[in-house]
N, C-alpha and C positions, 0 to 999 in steps of 0.2 A: 504494499499500500504505499503511495506517494513516494516511491523510490526508496523504502526502507528496507528492511531485513527480509530477505527473500527465504521462503520455506518451501521445504519439498512436501508435495501432496502424497498420500498413501493409498493404495488402491484397497477398496473394502470388498466384501464378499459378494456385492451386486457388480463388480467391475467397474464402479465409479471411483473417482478420485476425490479425497477430501483431506482437509487440515485446517488449523485454527492460526489466524493471525495473531500477532502478538497482542495483549491487552493494550488498550488506548491508540490503537493504530487508527489514522485518520488520512483521508485524501483518496485518490483515484486508485483503483484495485486493478492490477495487470496479471493476466494468466498467460504463461509461457508453455507450450505442449513440444516436446521433442520426439521426432520420429528415431527410426533405428538405422538411417543411412548414414554413413561415416565414411563412405568412398572419399570425399572432399576433406582433406586434412585440416582444414579450417573450421570443421565442424566435428570434433573428435566425440561429442555428447550427442551426435545426430542434429538434424536441421531444425531449427526452432520457428514454431507458429505463434506469434506474438499477438496477443489479443488485447487490447487496452482503448479506453477503460472498460470494464465489466460492470462496475458498481463504484459508487462515491460514498465513502465513510464520513458521516458530518455530524457535528455536535450542535444542537439548538441551543440559541441564546437564553440566558436566564431570563425568566418570566415568559417566556414562548408560551402560546396558546396550543400548540403542537404538540402531542405526547408521542406520536410514532407515526411513520409513513413506511408502508410495506408493497411491494410488488411480488407476489407469489411465484409467478413465472416470469422473470424478465427476459428470457431468451427465447425468440420465436423464429420460425422459417418463413423467408420471404414468399410471398405468393402462393402459401397453402392456406389462406383465409383465416388465420387465426387471430383472435381477440385477446388484449392485454387487460389485465384488472389491477387497480390501484385502490389501497385500502389507506384511508387515513383515521387517525385516533385523535381526539382533542381533549384537553385538560377539563373543559367545561363545554356545555352547549353554545350553539351559535345563537345570535341576536335574531330576531324576526326577519331583518331585511338582509342579513348575511348569507353568502354560500361558500362552498368550497370549488375553487376552479383548478383545473388539471390542465397545464400547457404542456403539449407535446409538439415540438416544430413550430408550424403556425397555427396548429389547432387548439382550440380550447373546448374543454368538456367540463360541465357543471356535474359535481357528484351528488348521489342521492344517500339520504340517510338511512342507515341500517338500524341504528339506536341513536337515541340522543347525543353522543359522543363518538359515533362510528359513521364513516361516510365510505361509499363506494363509486368509484368511476371505471366503466368499460367501455372499449373502442376498439376500432382494428388496429391491429399490430403495424409498426411501419414496415414499409418495403424498401429494397435496396437493389441496386444491379451491381454493387460490390459482392465479393466473398462475404464479406459482413461488414456491418456498420453499427454505430451506436448513437442513440438519441437520447439527450437529457430530457428529464421530466421536471417540470417547476408545479410547485403546489402553492396556492394563495387562499387566504380568507378574504373574501370580496363583499362590497356592497355596490351592486351593478358590476363594473368593470374595474373598480378601483380598489386597490389591494390594502387593506389595513397591515397584514403581514404575509410574507412571500418567503419561500424558501427556494432558493435556487439550486439546481442540480440535486434535488431531493431524491431522484433514483436514476439509473441508467438503463435502457432497454436496448439490448442487443438483437439485430435482425442478422440472420445468417442465410446463406444459400442452401440449397438441399445436400449438396455434396461437400460442405465446409466438414473438416473433420472433428471439430468440436461441436458437440449437439446442443449441450444444455451448461450454463454459467450462473451458478446461484451463490449469493453471498448473503448469509443471514444477518439480521441485526445491522442495519447499515445507517440507522438514526439512532443517536442517543440523545437523552436529556442533558442539560448543563450540569458538568461535574461528574457524569457517569463515564468510569472506565470501559467497561464493555470488552467482549471479544467477538470478533467476526468470524464466521464457521464458513469456510469456502468449499462449495462441492462441484466438481466438473465431470460431465459425463460425455463420452465419446460417441460418434455418430456411427450407430450400426445399422446397416441397411435393412429396411423392411420389405419382405416379399409383397408384390402387389402394389408398392408405392410408386408414384412418379418422381423421376429425378432428371435433372437437366444434365444432358451429354454433351451439348454445344450452347454456348451463351453468347450475348450480344456484347458490345464495347462496355467496358466499366465492370462486366460480372465476372471477369476473370482477375488475373494479377500481372499488372504493368504490361497491358499489350498481350496477354494470353487469353484466348477464348476457350480453352481446353480442346484445341485441336493439336493433334502431333504430326511430326514430320518423320515419315517411316524410312527416309532415306539417310537418317542420321542413326540407325539402329545399330547398337553396338552389344556384344556379347561380354559377358563377364569373363575377365576382370577388367575388361576396357570400358570407360564411359566417357571419354572426352571426345569432344568433336571440334575441330577435324584432327587434332592431334594423334588420337590412338587408331589403329586399323580398324577397318570395318570387318565383321565377322561375315559378311556377305558382299558380293560384288557390288559396287557402288549403285544405288538406286537414284532414279531420277527425283528431283524434289521440285517445289516450285507450286504456285497456285494452280495449274492446268492438272498436273498430276495429282495433286489433293483432291480434286474433285473426281477424277477417274478412281482413286483409290475408294472413295465414298460409293460411287456407282457400282464399282466391281468390275470395270471395263478395262482396268491396267493391264498390260502384258506381262507385270512383273511380278513374281511371286517370291515369298520369303517366309521365314519362320521366326515368330517372336517367342522367346523363352522366358521363364520365370528367372528373375534376376537380371535380365537385359536392362539395357539402358537406352531410352530413346528421348529425342529433345523436342521441345514445344514447338509448334508452327504458329508464330505470333500474327496477328493482323485479324481484322474481322471479315471473314468469308462472305461474299455478298449474298442476300436473300436468293435472289432468282435461280443462281448457279447451285447452291446448297440444296435447294428443294428440288431443282431438277435432277441432280445427281441421285438423291435418295428415291425419287419417283422411278427413275430407271432401276435401281436395285431392288426397289419392291415389286417391279414387274406388273403393275396394277392392282395389286393385293391390297383391298381396302383395310382400313385400320378397325378391328374388331376384337378388343382384348377380351371382354367377357364371353364373346362367342367362341373364341380361341380355347380359353379356358374350359368352357363348358363343353368343346369338343375334345377334351382330353390332350390339350396342349399339343397338337401335331406338328410338324415341320412347317416352318413359315420363313418367308423371306424378310419379314419385320423382325425376325431374331437377329440380333447382334452380338457377338463376344467384345467385350470391352475390356482393354487392361487396365487395372486398377494399379495406380502409381503413388510413389511418394517423392518428394523432392530431395534431390542429391544437393543443391544448393538453394539459397534464398531467390525467390523469381526476381528477375530484372529483364522483362523482355525474352528472348530466347534462352532457356536454360533445362537442364537435364532432368529426366524422371526415371525412377527406377520401377521396374515392373514387379508388384508383390503378388498379384494374384490376377485372375480373369473372372469376369461376371458377365451373367447373359441378361440382356434387357429386350424386351418387345417395344420397339419404336413405335409411339402411339400419336404424338403431336409433332407438327413441324409448323411453327408460328413465326409470321414477319413482324418484326417490332424494331423500329427506329433505323431501318435500313439494314437490319443484320437478320440473321436466322436463329431461332431458338429451337433446339431439338429435345426433345423430353422422351423418356423411355420408362417403362414400368420394369423395376427389378423382379425377375423370376426365376422360380426354381425349375429347372428344366434339365433333362437328360435325354440325350440323343437316342432314338431307336436303337436296339441291340445290333440290329443287322448293318447299323452304319459302322459298326467296328470292324475293321479290314487291316490286313498288313499291306495294301495297297490304295492309299487314299485316292478318292476320286480327283481328277482334275478341276478343283473347285477353290475359289478364293475364301470360303469361309469356314475351312476345315480346322478343328481342335486335334492336334497330335497328342497322344499320351502313351504311358505304359499300360499294355493290356496283360493281366496275368492269366497264365494259362496252367492246366494241369493234365498232361499226358499219361495214360496208363492207369489211370484211378478209376475206380468203380464208385460211384455215389449212389 
């Protein structure tokens, strides 16, 4: 908090991370998460993901009419249609002409009385085009719109994108009465993909990191232990890169084939690919197959051109435009939506649990761009 003592959070039995800031901590709270990628010697402890501020620890002035200000769920996922609830406790009831006003950005909300000294306001969660964003909440006692007492930055709302690695960031007891020492408990949950949930596979400008829009450049693919580009040798013959080839990779019309392994490194493809070309390439890939996720599930999840394998990656360096990512797993998505927004294309897919039909397992994979190769265990001469 406020650049003070850094504490290590401990993982609990639920898989969340938690710990207590020192008694009397005040100011903005920063959370830093480290991944397991240590290829770059500049990051011996992994590459950090820094989120600040996630909360503001403040002390009310002596004689304040506020007793407490709470946001039970301060972290929300942008464009998921979530609401935020702010609770305000008072020392004594309001006067007949007074109200509690909550200010979030440029929007004001009048809180409703739950009890004579407790008020609640509920409103749509802020949205963002960045991977995450923070929005301060101001709380005031007003007559009309004139404040008799105001608490600036009484709370912080964190709005995250669906793919952001940190899912929930909560700091309890953020507002203290005058002279109260208090101890803030920090709880952090990591993002665990949920089957059937929609996630953004490609975003528009601002929704990635410093020029990245969740696109990758296959011609930079490197096999472990190599990861630099272009200093390290390529595992495969140099694949063509550039915007035109990017669209042909999406469409599945590229003449080039390659294999991506767990542990491989691939670099980001910076720039916001235009809406018409991205949509046109995906329409070629889908071959006219309409989007019908519920129908696909009801039919028993048959093979579909809308099923795509997506590499799940972690940063090797902090993102500054073109940057390397390490492949840590693969996931299957059913591409459902392709939206045009602000001159860019937003591609969304449902994360699905899917196993290829058993007859697709073969020692001679078909000449197809969408094949996953894996070890197939066999038992010869055994009678089951």
